[in-house]
C-alpha positions, 0 to 999 in steps of 0.5 A: 856279608854276614850280619856282624854282631861283634865289636872289635877291641881297639889297640888302646881299649882303655883310657889313661884312667884305666876305664874301658873306652866308650862310644856314643852313637847317633843313628837316623831313621824314618817311618817310625816317629820320635815317640815310637822310637822312645818306646822301643828304647824303653822296651829294650833298656828300661827307664822312663819316657819323658816328653819334652815336646811333640817331637823330642823324648828323653828316655831316662834311667835306662840300664845304659844311661839317658837316651834322646829320641827326636826329630832331627831339626832344631826348628821343631824344638825349643832351643837348648838353653832358651830361657823364659816362657814359651807361648802356646803359639810357639809350641804349636808352630814348632809342632806343625813344622815338625809334623810337616818336615817329618816327611823328609827329615829323619828321627834320631836316637842319641845314645849315651856313651857306652862301653864299645863292647856293649855295641851289640846291644845297640845293634839289637835296638836297631833290629827292633827299629827295623821290625817296627818299620824303620828305614834308613838311607837306602830306602829313598833317594831323598834320605841322607841319613847317618850313623855317627860314632863318637869313640872316646879318646884314650888320652889327650896325648897330642901325638896319638891324636895326630897319628889318628888323624893321619891314619884317617886321612890315609884311609878316607878313600878306602872307607868310602869305597867299601861303604859305598856312601850314598849319593844323596849324603855326598850331594848334601855335604853332611860328611865332606872329605877334607880339603886336599891342601890340608891333607897334604899338610897333615900327611907331611912326615914332619907334621907332629904339631903341639896341641895348639898348632894342631887345633889352629891348623884344623880350624883354619882349614875346616871352619865347619862341622860338616867333615867326615871326621869332625874334630870340633867337639874334641878340640872344644873339649881340649881348648874351648876358648880357642875353638869359640874364638874361631867358630862360636857355634852353639851346635859344637858340643865339647866332648873327648871323642872323635866325631865320626860322621861318615857311615850311612844309616843302612837300617833294613840292610841284612849285612849292615850293623853298627858293629861293622862300622865300629870295626871299620873305625878300629882299622883306623886306630890300628894303623895309627898305632903302627907308627912305622906303617903309618909313616911308610904309607903316608910317604907312598900316599904323597908320592902317588898324589904328586904323580896324579894317581889319586884315583888309585889310592883306595885300592893301594890302601887296601894293599897296605892294610894287608901287608905284614 
């Protein structure tokens, strides 16, 4: 496959305010330090590197906004929102923990929300990381690195959000098949599939709940951040008190996005790019926008599950995607 550098337009490319939809990117890697990654971001997009600690750097005022490059473990950093002074002993212990854990813990670049059409610029940064020696998931059986996308929702319309969730559940197996998700990431449960009873509930033809019921059903079946499509940030944005009443986890950061956690970070593979992963996500949104195909495909899925033919579904999903 050729390295893909074009980001396809989703069926709803604009928000309800008329702005081009944005996407946030979080990409994990090893063999380049947080400090080294911050320098590469600055070289690519300008701005100023600000050191928060030995393993977390902010790159402020770039052409796309503010980036963060950090070792992806909370124990190497001062907790967000922590007040009061920090002793030298605490600082040194966090640095030491970061130094030791960096052997198996990835660094992560967290990008600000950018227009989906600007994704090729982030792919160019990934290429610079590769040139600097960064490696991804496939470089070691101990690496479980992800490339997470946060597509901005076009609106908070509940029917549209439900349709996107239905489409994703129908295409989850297909996505996993074409990606060949790394065994280590599957084993450590960083991006778990949804429980089968919940999938059946959502794909029921009559399932078109109001916003409150959509959130409550999700929380009851998925009281965890470790889902391949984590909707907790979105639902926190829509109704934070409802989410906090069930899951008061400070790591849940409300934002108007789908937190898409499934893709591996295949840095260094010649045929992999963030644009490729984005375009795969757009397939989900296209199915969601085609309500008649969505309904027919959902009915076919339920029929095959009732017949015990779950293993056949990813291939059948491919057939549905090419049907006119």
